[in-house]
C-alpha atoms as an extended CHARMM CRD file, in Angstrom:
* protein
*
       288  EXT
         1         1  MET       CA              2.8600000000      -10.5420000000       12.6200000000  PROA      1               0.0000000000
         2         2  ILE       CA              2.1260000000       -7.5520000000       10.4380000000  PROA      2               0.0000000000
         3         3  GLY       CA              4.6010000000       -6.2540000000        7.8530000000  PROA      3               0.0000000000
         4         4  LEU       CA              5.2800000000       -2.7070000000        6.6750000000  PROA      4               0.0000000000
         5         5  ILE       CA              6.7200000000       -1.7720000000        3.3000000000  PROA      5               0.0000000000
         6         6  THR       CA              7.2970000000        1.9360000000        2.9900000000  PROA      6               0.0000000000
         7         7  GLY       CA              8.4970000000        4.1500000000        0.1760000000  PROA      7               0.0000000000
         8         8  SER       CA              9.7570000000        7.6720000000       -0.3100000000  PROA      8               0.0000000000
         9         9  GLY       CA              9.7140000000        9.7760000000        2.8370000000  PROA      9               0.0000000000
        10        10  PHE       CA              9.0630000000        6.8870000000        5.2140000000  PROA      10              0.0000000000
        11        11  ALA       CA             12.4070000000        5.0860000000        5.5840000000  PROA      11              0.0000000000
        12        12  ASP       CA             12.7120000000        6.3830000000        9.1490000000  PROA      12              0.0000000000
        13        13  LEU       CA              9.8380000000        5.5030000000       11.4750000000  PROA      13              0.0000000000
        14        14  PRO       CA             10.4900000000        6.9550000000       14.9510000000  PROA      14              0.0000000000
        15        15  ALA       CA              7.8170000000        4.7970000000       16.6000000000  PROA      15              0.0000000000
        16        16  LEU       CA              9.8300000000        1.6230000000       15.9720000000  PROA      16              0.0000000000
        17        17  SER       CA             11.6210000000        0.4040000000       19.1040000000  PROA      17              0.0000000000
        18        18  SER       CA             13.5320000000       -2.7130000000       20.2090000000  PROA      18              0.0000000000
        19        19  LYS       CA             14.8580000000       -2.9910000000       16.6780000000  PROA      19              0.0000000000
        20        20  ALA       CA             16.5500000000       -6.1610000000       15.4310000000  PROA      20              0.0000000000
        21        21  VAL       CA             18.0990000000       -5.8510000000       11.9740000000  PROA      21              0.0000000000
        22        22  GLU       CA             18.2460000000       -9.1290000000       10.0850000000  PROA      22              0.0000000000
        23        23  GLN       CA             19.5200000000      -10.1340000000        6.6540000000  PROA      23              0.0000000000
        24        24  VAL       CA             16.9490000000      -12.5910000000        5.3790000000  PROA      24              0.0000000000
        25        25  ASP       CA             18.1130000000      -14.8500000000        2.5720000000  PROA      25              0.0000000000
        26        26  THR       CA             15.5190000000      -15.8280000000       -0.0360000000  PROA      26              0.0000000000
        27        27  PRO       CA             15.7250000000      -17.6770000000       -3.3670000000  PROA      27              0.0000000000
        28        28  PHE       CA             15.6090000000      -14.2230000000       -4.9920000000  PROA      28              0.0000000000
        29        29  GLY       CA             18.2650000000      -12.4730000000       -2.9400000000  PROA      29              0.0000000000
        30        30  SER       CA             19.0160000000      -11.1530000000        0.5370000000  PROA      30              0.0000000000
        31        31  VAL       CA             16.8070000000       -8.5060000000        2.1660000000  PROA      31              0.0000000000
        32        32  THR       CA             17.3220000000       -6.2620000000        5.1820000000  PROA      32              0.0000000000
        33        33  VAL       CA             14.3190000000       -6.6950000000        7.4660000000  PROA      33              0.0000000000
        34        34  ILE       CA             13.9100000000       -4.7130000000       10.6740000000  PROA      34              0.0000000000
        35        35  GLN       CA             11.8600000000       -6.5270000000       13.3040000000  PROA      35              0.0000000000
        36        36  ALA       CA             10.6470000000       -4.1890000000       16.0040000000  PROA      36              0.0000000000
        37        37  ARG       CA              7.7680000000       -3.0210000000       18.1510000000  PROA      37              0.0000000000
        38        38  TRP       CA              5.6400000000       -0.0190000000       17.3480000000  PROA      38              0.0000000000
        39        39  ASP       CA              5.6370000000        2.2650000000       20.3760000000  PROA      39              0.0000000000
        40        40  GLY       CA              6.7260000000       -0.7430000000       22.4250000000  PROA      40              0.0000000000
        41        41  GLN       CA              3.5400000000       -2.6480000000       21.5880000000  PROA      41              0.0000000000
        42        42  GLY       CA              2.6240000000       -4.5130000000       18.4080000000  PROA      42              0.0000000000
        43        43  GLU       CA              5.2850000000       -6.5480000000       16.6290000000  PROA      43              0.0000000000
        44        44  VAL       CA              6.1470000000       -5.4850000000       13.1100000000  PROA      44              0.0000000000
        45        45  ALA       CA              8.5730000000       -6.4740000000       10.3510000000  PROA      45              0.0000000000
        46        46  PHE       CA              9.6710000000       -3.4790000000        8.3120000000  PROA      46              0.0000000000
        47        47  ILE       CA             11.2550000000       -3.0780000000        4.8780000000  PROA      47              0.0000000000
        48        48  ALA       CA             12.2350000000        0.2630000000        3.3840000000  PROA      48              0.0000000000
        49        49  ARG       CA             11.3530000000       -0.3620000000       -0.2460000000  PROA      49              0.0000000000
        50        50  HSD       CA             14.1140000000        1.8360000000       -1.6770000000  PROA      50              0.0000000000
        51        51  GLY       CA             16.6280000000        0.9190000000        1.0360000000  PROA      51              0.0000000000
        52        52  GLN       CA             17.4020000000        2.8910000000        4.1780000000  PROA      52              0.0000000000
        53        53  ASP       CA             19.4580000000        5.3270000000        2.0940000000  PROA      53              0.0000000000
        54        54  HSD       CA             16.8630000000        5.5500000000       -0.7030000000  PROA      54              0.0000000000
        55        55  SER       CA             19.3570000000        4.2040000000       -3.2280000000  PROA      55              0.0000000000
        56        56  ILE       CA             17.2230000000        1.6250000000       -5.0670000000  PROA      56              0.0000000000
        57        57  ALA       CA             15.2940000000        2.9120000000       -8.0830000000  PROA      57              0.0000000000
        58        58  PRO       CA             11.6860000000        1.7170000000       -8.5290000000  PROA      58              0.0000000000
        59        59  HSD       CA             12.4450000000       -0.5400000000      -11.5000000000  PROA      59              0.0000000000
        60        60  LEU       CA             15.3860000000       -2.1440000000       -9.6430000000  PROA      60              0.0000000000
        61        61  ILE       CA             13.5730000000       -3.0600000000       -6.4220000000  PROA      61              0.0000000000
        62        62  ASN       CA             13.7240000000       -6.7820000000       -5.7360000000  PROA      62              0.0000000000
        63        63  TYR       CA             10.0060000000       -7.1700000000       -5.1550000000  PROA      63              0.0000000000
        64        64  ARG       CA             10.0440000000      -10.9620000000       -5.0550000000  PROA      64              0.0000000000
        65        65  ALA       CA             12.7830000000      -11.0060000000       -2.4270000000  PROA      65              0.0000000000
        66        66  ASN       CA             10.9910000000       -8.4110000000       -0.2820000000  PROA      66              0.0000000000
        67        67  ILE       CA              7.7180000000      -10.3410000000       -0.1920000000  PROA      67              0.0000000000
        68        68  SER       CA              9.5160000000      -13.6560000000        0.3250000000  PROA      68              0.0000000000
        69        69  ALA       CA             11.5420000000      -12.2250000000        3.2180000000  PROA      69              0.0000000000
        70        70  LEU       CA              8.4620000000      -10.9310000000        5.0360000000  PROA      70              0.0000000000
        71        71  HSD       CA              6.7340000000      -14.2590000000        4.5420000000  PROA      71              0.0000000000
        72        72  ALA       CA              9.8160000000      -16.0670000000        5.8820000000  PROA      72              0.0000000000
        73        73  VAL       CA              9.8890000000      -14.1150000000        9.1570000000  PROA      73              0.0000000000
        74        74  GLY       CA              6.2390000000      -14.8350000000        9.8650000000  PROA      74              0.0000000000
        75        75  VAL       CA              4.3740000000      -11.9050000000        8.3600000000  PROA      75              0.0000000000
        76        76  ARG       CA              0.8330000000      -12.7230000000        7.2870000000  PROA      76              0.0000000000
        77        77  ALA       CA             -0.4570000000       -9.2150000000        6.4600000000  PROA      77              0.0000000000
        78        78  ILE       CA              1.2790000000       -6.2390000000        4.8420000000  PROA      78              0.0000000000
        79        79  VAL       CA              0.4180000000       -2.5480000000        4.9850000000  PROA      79              0.0000000000
        80        80  ALA       CA              2.3210000000       -0.5040000000        2.4090000000  PROA      80              0.0000000000
        81        81  THR       CA              2.6780000000        3.1770000000        1.6140000000  PROA      81              0.0000000000
        82        82  ALA       CA              2.7220000000        4.5550000000       -1.9160000000  PROA      82              0.0000000000
        83        83  VAL       CA              3.5580000000        8.1570000000       -2.7580000000  PROA      83              0.0000000000
        84        84  SER       CA              1.3200000000        8.9380000000       -5.7310000000  PROA      84              0.0000000000
        85        85  GLY       CA              0.3530000000       11.5210000000       -8.3090000000  PROA      85              0.0000000000
        86        86  ALA       CA             -3.3010000000       12.4640000000       -8.7300000000  PROA      86              0.0000000000
        87        87  ILE       CA             -4.7280000000       11.7860000000      -12.1760000000  PROA      87              0.0000000000
        88        88  THR       CA             -8.3840000000       12.6540000000      -11.6230000000  PROA      88              0.0000000000
        89        89  SER       CA             -9.7040000000       15.7650000000       -9.9020000000  PROA      89              0.0000000000
        90        90  ALA       CA            -11.2940000000       13.6230000000       -7.1920000000  PROA      90              0.0000000000
        91        91  TYR       CA             -7.9030000000       13.4190000000       -5.4840000000  PROA      91              0.0000000000
        92        92  ALA       CA             -5.6340000000       16.2370000000       -4.3240000000  PROA      92              0.0000000000
        93        93  PRO       CA             -2.1260000000       16.6340000000       -2.9010000000  PROA      93              0.0000000000
        94        94  GLY       CA             -2.0030000000       15.9310000000        0.8070000000  PROA      94              0.0000000000
        95        95  GLN       CA             -4.8200000000       13.3810000000        0.8110000000  PROA      95              0.0000000000
        96        96  LEU       CA             -4.4080000000        9.8390000000        2.0770000000  PROA      96              0.0000000000
        97        97  VAL       CA             -6.1570000000        7.2450000000       -0.0670000000  PROA      97              0.0000000000
        98        98  LEU       CA             -6.8470000000        3.5540000000        0.5220000000  PROA      98              0.0000000000
        99        99  ILE       CA             -6.1780000000        1.8720000000       -2.8260000000  PROA      99              0.0000000000
       100       100  ASP       CA             -8.6070000000       -0.8020000000       -4.0100000000  PROA      100             0.0000000000
       101       101  ASP       CA             -7.4650000000       -1.7380000000       -7.5310000000  PROA      101             0.0000000000
       102       102  PHE       CA             -4.4820000000       -1.4810000000       -9.8580000000  PROA      102             0.0000000000
       103       103  LEU       CA             -3.3690000000       -1.0790000000      -13.4570000000  PROA      103             0.0000000000
       104       104  ASN       CA              0.0650000000       -2.2000000000      -14.6250000000  PROA      104             0.0000000000
       105       105  PHE       CA              2.0210000000       -0.2430000000      -17.2390000000  PROA      105             0.0000000000
       106       106  THR       CA              5.4590000000       -1.5590000000      -16.2600000000  PROA      106             0.0000000000
       107       107  THR       CA              7.8080000000       -3.6530000000      -18.3780000000  PROA      107             0.0000000000
       108       108  GLY       CA             10.6700000000       -5.9690000000      -17.5280000000  PROA      108             0.0000000000
       109       109  ARG       CA              9.8060000000       -6.5850000000      -13.8810000000  PROA      109             0.0000000000
       110       110  SER       CA              9.8160000000      -10.0620000000      -12.3280000000  PROA      110             0.0000000000
       111       111  ASP       CA              6.1760000000      -10.1040000000      -11.3400000000  PROA      111             0.0000000000
       112       112  THR       CA              5.3140000000      -13.6960000000      -10.4250000000  PROA      112             0.0000000000
       113       113  PHE       CA              6.6010000000      -16.5480000000       -8.3020000000  PROA      113             0.0000000000
       114       114  PHE       CA              5.1750000000      -19.0310000000      -10.8010000000  PROA      114             0.0000000000
       115       115  ASP       CA              7.5040000000      -18.6850000000      -13.7600000000  PROA      115             0.0000000000
       116       116  THR       CA              9.2750000000      -22.0480000000      -13.8080000000  PROA      116             0.0000000000
       117       117  PRO       CA              8.1390000000      -25.1290000000      -15.7510000000  PROA      117             0.0000000000
       118       118  GLY       CA              5.4990000000      -26.9950000000      -13.8050000000  PROA      118             0.0000000000
       119       119  SER       CA              4.7490000000      -24.1110000000      -11.4320000000  PROA      119             0.0000000000
       120       120  VAL       CA              2.0160000000      -22.3530000000      -13.4150000000  PROA      120             0.0000000000
       121       121  ARG       CA             -0.7650000000      -20.9730000000      -11.2520000000  PROA      121             0.0000000000
       122       122  HSD       CA             -3.4960000000      -18.5050000000      -12.1720000000  PROA      122             0.0000000000
       123       123  THR       CA             -4.0290000000      -16.3040000000       -9.1170000000  PROA      123             0.0000000000
       124       124  GLU       CA             -7.3340000000      -14.5090000000       -8.5390000000  PROA      124             0.0000000000
       125       125  MET       CA             -6.9720000000      -10.7070000000       -8.4700000000  PROA      125             0.0000000000
       126       126  THR       CA            -10.5640000000       -9.5270000000       -7.9970000000  PROA      126             0.0000000000
       127       127  THR       CA             -9.7290000000       -8.4090000000       -4.4540000000  PROA      127             0.0000000000
       128       128  ALA       CA             -5.9550000000       -8.0840000000       -4.6480000000  PROA      128             0.0000000000
       129       129  TYR       CA             -6.1470000000       -5.4590000000       -1.8950000000  PROA      129             0.0000000000
       130       130  ASP       CA             -7.4720000000       -7.5590000000        0.9640000000  PROA      130             0.0000000000
       131       131  PRO       CA            -10.9740000000       -6.3940000000        2.0290000000  PROA      131             0.0000000000
       132       132  GLU       CA            -10.5440000000       -7.4170000000        5.6760000000  PROA      132             0.0000000000
       133       133  LEU       CA             -7.1940000000       -5.6570000000        6.0380000000  PROA      133             0.0000000000
       134       134  ARG       CA             -8.4900000000       -2.5660000000        4.2400000000  PROA      134             0.0000000000
       135       135  ALA       CA            -11.4320000000       -2.4960000000        6.6540000000  PROA      135             0.0000000000
       136       136  LEU       CA             -9.0510000000       -2.7470000000        9.5990000000  PROA      136             0.0000000000
       137       137  VAL       CA             -6.9760000000        0.1720000000        8.2810000000  PROA      137             0.0000000000
       138       138  ARG       CA            -10.0970000000        2.2280000000        7.5620000000  PROA      138             0.0000000000
       139       139  THR       CA            -11.4460000000        1.6460000000       11.0770000000  PROA      139             0.0000000000
       140       140  SER       CA             -8.0320000000        2.4300000000       12.6010000000  PROA      140             0.0000000000
       141       141  ALA       CA             -7.9440000000        5.7350000000       10.7100000000  PROA      141             0.0000000000
       142       142  ASP       CA            -11.3750000000        6.6030000000       12.0970000000  PROA      142             0.0000000000
       143       143  LEU       CA            -10.1840000000        5.8370000000       15.6250000000  PROA      143             0.0000000000
       144       144  VAL       CA             -7.2890000000        8.3200000000       15.3910000000  PROA      144             0.0000000000
       145       145  GLY       CA             -9.3140000000       10.9480000000       13.5310000000  PROA      145             0.0000000000
       146       146  VAL       CA             -7.4090000000       10.7870000000       10.2520000000  PROA      146             0.0000000000
       147       147  GLU       CA             -9.3470000000       11.2910000000        7.0250000000  PROA      147             0.0000000000
       148       148  LEU       CA             -8.7140000000        8.4150000000        4.6350000000  PROA      148             0.0000000000
       149       149  VAL       CA            -10.2980000000        8.5440000000        1.1910000000  PROA      149             0.0000000000
       150       150  ASP       CA            -11.6370000000        5.0680000000        0.4850000000  PROA      150             0.0000000000
       151       151  GLY       CA            -11.0040000000        3.7100000000       -2.9850000000  PROA      151             0.0000000000
       152       152  ALA       CA             -8.8110000000        4.4520000000       -5.9810000000  PROA      152             0.0000000000
       153       153  THR       CA             -7.2740000000        2.6080000000       -8.9010000000  PROA      153             0.0000000000
       154       154  TYR       CA             -3.4890000000        2.9420000000       -8.7820000000  PROA      154             0.0000000000
       155       155  SER       CA             -1.4800000000        2.7140000000      -11.9970000000  PROA      155             0.0000000000
       156       156  THR       CA              2.2050000000        1.7830000000      -12.0010000000  PROA      156             0.0000000000
       157       157  PHE       CA              4.7870000000        3.0180000000      -14.4950000000  PROA      157             0.0000000000
       158       158  ASN       CA              8.4220000000        1.9370000000      -14.5360000000  PROA      158             0.0000000000
       159       159  GLY       CA             10.1650000000        5.1270000000      -13.4270000000  PROA      159             0.0000000000
       160       160  PRO       CA             12.5050000000        6.4580000000      -12.3230000000  PROA      160             0.0000000000
       161       161  ARG       CA             11.4500000000        9.2460000000      -14.6860000000  PROA      161             0.0000000000
       162       162  PHE       CA              8.0310000000       10.7900000000      -14.2910000000  PROA      162             0.0000000000
       163       163  GLU       CA              5.2980000000       10.0700000000      -16.8130000000  PROA      163             0.0000000000
       164       164  SER       CA              4.4480000000       12.1540000000      -19.8600000000  PROA      164             0.0000000000
       165       165  PRO       CA              1.0580000000       13.8990000000      -20.2040000000  PROA      165             0.0000000000
       166       166  ALA       CA              0.1410000000       11.4340000000      -22.9620000000  PROA      166             0.0000000000
       167       167  GLU       CA              0.9350000000        8.4720000000      -20.7040000000  PROA      167             0.0000000000
       168       168  ILE       CA             -1.2140000000        9.9620000000      -17.9620000000  PROA      168             0.0000000000
       169       169  GLU       CA             -4.0330000000       10.5190000000      -20.4570000000  PROA      169             0.0000000000
       170       170  MET       CA             -3.7800000000        6.8440000000      -21.4660000000  PROA      170             0.0000000000
       171       171  ALA       CA             -3.8790000000        5.7390000000      -17.8320000000  PROA      171             0.0000000000
       172       172  GLU       CA             -6.9060000000        7.9220000000      -17.1370000000  PROA      172             0.0000000000
       173       173  ARG       CA             -8.7630000000        6.5240000000      -20.1330000000  PROA      173             0.0000000000
       174       174  ALA       CA             -8.0090000000        3.0300000000      -18.7660000000  PROA      174             0.0000000000
       175       175  GLY       CA             -9.5720000000        3.9630000000      -15.4350000000  PROA      175             0.0000000000
       176       176  ALA       CA             -6.6240000000        5.0590000000      -13.2850000000  PROA      176             0.0000000000
       177       177  ASP       CA             -7.0740000000        7.5850000000      -10.4880000000  PROA      177             0.0000000000
       178       178  LEU       CA             -3.5080000000        7.6540000000       -9.1670000000  PROA      178             0.0000000000
       179       179  VAL       CA             -0.0500000000        6.9900000000      -10.5580000000  PROA      179             0.0000000000
       180       180  GLY       CA              3.1640000000        5.7460000000       -8.9890000000  PROA      180             0.0000000000
       181       181  MET       CA              6.1940000000        3.5880000000       -9.6420000000  PROA      181             0.0000000000
       182       182  THR       CA              6.1610000000        0.8210000000       -7.0140000000  PROA      182             0.0000000000
       183       183  GLY       CA              2.6600000000       -0.5550000000       -6.3690000000  PROA      183             0.0000000000
       184       184  TYR       CA              3.0900000000       -3.2730000000       -8.9880000000  PROA      184             0.0000000000
       185       185  PRO       CA              4.1710000000       -6.0660000000       -8.7430000000  PROA      185             0.0000000000
       186       186  GLU       CA              4.2130000000       -5.7860000000       -4.9520000000  PROA      186             0.0000000000
       187       187  VAL       CA              0.4590000000       -6.2850000000       -4.5680000000  PROA      187             0.0000000000
       188       188  VAL       CA              0.4150000000       -9.2250000000       -6.9820000000  PROA      188             0.0000000000
       189       189  LEU       CA              3.3340000000      -11.0150000000       -5.3380000000  PROA      189             0.0000000000
       190       190  ALA       CA              1.7790000000      -10.6320000000       -1.8930000000  PROA      190             0.0000000000
       191       191  ARG       CA             -1.4070000000      -12.1450000000       -3.2620000000  PROA      191             0.0000000000
       192       192  GLU       CA              0.5100000000      -15.0400000000       -4.8000000000  PROA      192             0.0000000000
       193       193  ARG       CA              2.2110000000      -15.7110000000       -1.4490000000  PROA      193             0.0000000000
       194       194  GLY       CA             -1.1490000000      -15.7280000000        0.3160000000  PROA      194             0.0000000000
       195       195  LEU       CA             -0.4490000000      -12.5650000000        2.3060000000  PROA      195             0.0000000000
       196       196  ALA       CA             -3.1770000000      -10.0190000000        3.0070000000  PROA      196             0.0000000000
       197       197  TYR       CA             -2.0510000000       -6.7190000000        1.4610000000  PROA      197             0.0000000000
       198       198  CYS       CA             -3.2750000000       -3.1640000000        1.4140000000  PROA      198             0.0000000000
       199       199  SER       CA             -1.6920000000        0.1500000000        0.4900000000  PROA      199             0.0000000000
       200       200  ILE       CA             -2.1420000000        3.7200000000        1.6660000000  PROA      200             0.0000000000
       201       201  ALA       CA             -1.4430000000        6.2490000000       -1.0860000000  PROA      201             0.0000000000
       202       202  ILE       CA             -0.0240000000        9.6050000000       -0.1100000000  PROA      202             0.0000000000
       203       203  VAL       CA             -1.0440000000       12.0100000000       -2.8750000000  PROA      203             0.0000000000
       204       204  SER       CA              2.0050000000       14.2400000000       -3.3070000000  PROA      204             0.0000000000
       205       205  ASN       CA              1.2970000000       16.0880000000       -6.5480000000  PROA      205             0.0000000000
       206       206  HSD       CA             -0.8640000000       16.2860000000       -9.6630000000  PROA      206             0.0000000000
       207       207  ALA       CA              0.1700000000       13.9350000000      -12.4440000000  PROA      207             0.0000000000
       208       208  ALA       CA              1.7180000000       15.3490000000      -15.6240000000  PROA      208             0.0000000000
       209       209  GLY       CA             -0.7060000000       17.6160000000      -17.4390000000  PROA      209             0.0000000000
       210       210  LYS       CA             -3.2420000000       17.5490000000      -14.5950000000  PROA      210             0.0000000000
       211       211  GLY       CA             -2.1920000000       20.5780000000      -12.5920000000  PROA      211             0.0000000000
       212       212  ALA       CA              0.6660000000       22.8270000000      -11.6070000000  PROA      212             0.0000000000
       213       213  GLU       CA              4.0670000000       21.1800000000      -11.6720000000  PROA      213             0.0000000000
       214       214  LEU       CA              5.7540000000       20.7740000000       -8.2980000000  PROA      214             0.0000000000
       215       215  SER       CA              9.4770000000       20.6060000000       -7.6550000000  PROA      215             0.0000000000
       216       216  ILE       CA             10.9720000000       17.6740000000       -5.7330000000  PROA      216             0.0000000000
       217       217  PRO       CA             11.3800000000       19.8680000000       -2.6020000000  PROA      217             0.0000000000
       218       218  GLU       CA              7.7120000000       20.8640000000       -2.8730000000  PROA      218             0.0000000000
       219       219  ILE       CA              6.6700000000       17.2190000000       -3.2390000000  PROA      219             0.0000000000
       220       220  MET       CA              8.7660000000       16.2530000000       -0.2090000000  PROA      220             0.0000000000
       221       221  ALA       CA              7.1260000000       19.0650000000        1.7520000000  PROA      221             0.0000000000
       222       222  VAL       CA              3.6990000000       17.5420000000        1.0220000000  PROA      222             0.0000000000
       223       223  ILE       CA              4.9620000000       14.1300000000        2.1380000000  PROA      223             0.0000000000
       224       224  ASP       CA              6.4420000000       15.6070000000        5.3230000000  PROA      224             0.0000000000
       225       225  GLU       CA              3.1140000000       17.2690000000        6.1390000000  PROA      225             0.0000000000
       226       226  ALA       CA              1.2640000000       13.9860000000        5.6260000000  PROA      226             0.0000000000
       227       227  SER       CA              3.7720000000       11.8750000000        7.5500000000  PROA      227             0.0000000000
       228       228  PRO       CA              2.3030000000       12.2870000000       11.0640000000  PROA      228             0.0000000000
       229       229  ARG       CA             -1.1380000000       11.2950000000        9.7750000000  PROA      229             0.0000000000
       230       230  VAL       CA              0.2430000000        8.2470000000        7.9620000000  PROA      230             0.0000000000
       231       231  GLN       CA              2.1670000000        7.1380000000       11.0280000000  PROA      231             0.0000000000
       232       232  ALA       CA             -0.9010000000        7.6030000000       13.2200000000  PROA      232             0.0000000000
       233       233  VAL       CA             -2.8950000000        5.2840000000       10.9550000000  PROA      233             0.0000000000
       234       234  LEU       CA             -0.0650000000        2.7430000000       10.8250000000  PROA      234             0.0000000000
       235       235  GLY       CA              0.2680000000        2.7870000000       14.5990000000  PROA      235             0.0000000000
       236       236  ALA       CA             -3.4490000000        2.3010000000       15.1930000000  PROA      236             0.0000000000
       237       237  THR       CA             -3.5760000000       -0.5090000000       12.6310000000  PROA      237             0.0000000000
       238       238  ILE       CA             -0.5790000000       -2.3250000000       14.1230000000  PROA      238             0.0000000000
       239       239  SER       CA             -2.0000000000       -1.9940000000       17.6370000000  PROA      239             0.0000000000
       240       240  ARG       CA             -5.4330000000       -3.2800000000       16.6420000000  PROA      240             0.0000000000
       241       241  TYR       CA             -3.9180000000       -6.1260000000       14.6070000000  PROA      241             0.0000000000
       242       242  ALA       CA             -1.7720000000       -7.1660000000       17.5840000000  PROA      242             0.0000000000
       243       243  GLN       CA             -4.7410000000       -7.0210000000       19.9690000000  PROA      243             0.0000000000
       244       244  LEU       CA             -6.8000000000       -9.1870000000       17.6120000000  PROA      244             0.0000000000
       245       245  ALA       CA             -3.9720000000      -11.7240000000       17.4420000000  PROA      245             0.0000000000
       246       246  LEU       CA             -3.9190000000      -11.9320000000       21.2570000000  PROA      246             0.0000000000
       247       247  ASP       CA             -7.6900000000      -11.8270000000       21.7310000000  PROA      247             0.0000000000
       248       248  PRO       CA             -9.4230000000      -13.0640000000       18.5720000000  PROA      248             0.0000000000
       249       249  ALA       CA            -12.6650000000      -13.6110000000       20.4790000000  PROA      249             0.0000000000
       250       250  ASN       CA            -12.9770000000       -9.9250000000       21.3830000000  PROA      250             0.0000000000
       251       251  ALA       CA            -16.1360000000       -8.8840000000       19.5700000000  PROA      251             0.0000000000
       252       252  GLU       CA            -15.4310000000       -5.1610000000       19.9550000000  PROA      252             0.0000000000
       253       253  LEU       CA            -11.9930000000       -5.4380000000       18.3500000000  PROA      253             0.0000000000
       254       254  ARG       CA            -13.3710000000       -7.5150000000       15.4830000000  PROA      254             0.0000000000
       255       255  MET       CA            -15.9260000000       -4.9200000000       14.4230000000  PROA      255             0.0000000000
       256       256  VAL       CA            -14.7730000000       -2.8740000000       11.4450000000  PROA      256             0.0000000000
       257       257  SER       CA            -16.3510000000       -0.4870000000        8.9580000000  PROA      257             0.0000000000
       258       258  GLY       CA            -17.3970000000       -1.8920000000        5.6070000000  PROA      258             0.0000000000
       259       259  ASP       CA            -17.0480000000       -0.1120000000        2.2720000000  PROA      259             0.0000000000
       260       260  ASP       CA            -20.5710000000        1.2580000000        2.6700000000  PROA      260             0.0000000000
       261       261  GLY       CA            -20.0480000000        2.3870000000        6.2770000000  PROA      261             0.0000000000
       262       262  ALA       CA            -21.9140000000       -0.5800000000        7.7460000000  PROA      262             0.0000000000
       263       263  GLU       CA            -20.1040000000       -2.5150000000       10.4570000000  PROA      263             0.0000000000
       264       264  TRP       CA            -19.2250000000       -6.1850000000       10.1180000000  PROA      264             0.0000000000
       265       265  ASP       CA            -17.3070000000       -8.7850000000       12.1000000000  PROA      265             0.0000000000
       266       266  LEU       CA            -13.8270000000       -9.8170000000       10.9510000000  PROA      266             0.0000000000
       267       267  ALA       CA            -14.5080000000      -13.2930000000       12.3290000000  PROA      267             0.0000000000
       268       268  THR       CA            -17.3430000000      -13.8160000000        9.8380000000  PROA      268             0.0000000000
       269       269  PRO       CA            -16.0070000000      -12.6010000000        6.4880000000  PROA      269             0.0000000000
       270       270  GLU       CA            -18.7050000000      -14.5390000000        4.6850000000  PROA      270             0.0000000000
       271       271  ASN       CA            -21.2200000000      -12.0610000000        6.1270000000  PROA      271             0.0000000000
       272       272  ARG       CA            -19.3990000000       -8.8830000000        5.1170000000  PROA      272             0.0000000000
       273       273  PRO       CA            -21.0280000000       -6.6290000000        2.5180000000  PROA      273             0.0000000000
       274       274  LEU       CA            -19.7990000000       -7.0520000000       -1.0090000000  PROA      274             0.0000000000
       275       275  PRO       CA            -16.9920000000       -4.5430000000       -1.6330000000  PROA      275             0.0000000000
       276       276  ALA       CA            -18.3080000000       -1.4030000000       -3.2440000000  PROA      276             0.0000000000
       277       277  THR       CA            -16.3640000000       -0.5160000000       -6.3570000000  PROA      277             0.0000000000
       278       278  HSD       CA            -15.5310000000        3.1700000000       -6.2340000000  PROA      278             0.0000000000
       279       279  THR       CA            -16.9850000000        5.2910000000       -9.0180000000  PROA      279             0.0000000000
       280       280  PRO       CA            -14.3760000000        7.5370000000      -10.6430000000  PROA      280             0.0000000000
       281       281  PRO       CA            -15.4500000000       10.9540000000      -11.9080000000  PROA      281             0.0000000000
       282       282  THR       CA            -16.7520000000       11.1530000000      -15.4410000000  PROA      282             0.0000000000
       283       283  ARG       CA            -14.5550000000       12.7050000000      -18.1160000000  PROA      283             0.0000000000
       284       284  ASP       CA            -16.7540000000       15.8080000000      -18.0810000000  PROA      284             0.0000000000
       285       285  GLU       CA            -15.7890000000       16.2880000000      -14.4150000000  PROA      285             0.0000000000
       286       286  THR       CA            -12.0490000000       15.7610000000      -14.9060000000  PROA      286             0.0000000000
       287       287  THR       CA            -11.2300000000       17.5860000000      -18.1170000000  PROA      287             0.0000000000
       288       288  THR       CA            -11.7300000000       21.0800000000      -19.4450000000  PROA      288             0.0000000000
């Protein structure tokens, strides 16, 4: 089963039907998980990251419980959404971006499952955003005609306040393209639990000092405009994932687009092209 974790602007997903609301107990707390079908087809387990009433601040989200709950109900792949600010000029409000790397500037968050004596494990993070799942999302976007910018480094700050211009400058110098408040430690915890994870960024505004300031209503208007496109990509991804689960031998379903546009077969990941690291703009292109 595929899991969805959505953030601001996506707590209500009209395509979900046959909903079953369950309180899933984990060692880290109880989580409300909605199990449903998307448009009556693919099964999905859904968590609204901030709660259905958007009452949980980014730094107070129980990330470990959320990932544990999805794992407990049988989820093996997670597609997340992440409302983001654009740091570099390569990205603009309204764009959808498939994240491929992260930077962490948070403090105080419980960001590992391996923090008890005797449980130490060093988890590989070279491809924290699963290449196969990203390829499936990218191909699904192509199928429904939604433009999805492929590749960006997402930086996470604690929130709930927005970042200062100096903090954004620091993040840019470190290689960040986008900024948000929730991407970390979610991606890391999914990786530690062995779950494929990818995240679609919805660029809602320019980061501090990088463009005109937008009010919260203006930001929400950008998110509302992007919502149908996001939901179209989610729906196509869920449908294709479900079809692959039922018919893993279907060669047509298995074919996805690689980072370089070349097609490859999900059944033979050893033959896929090496992931192409995106090249951020140079400083001469992003500053005046």
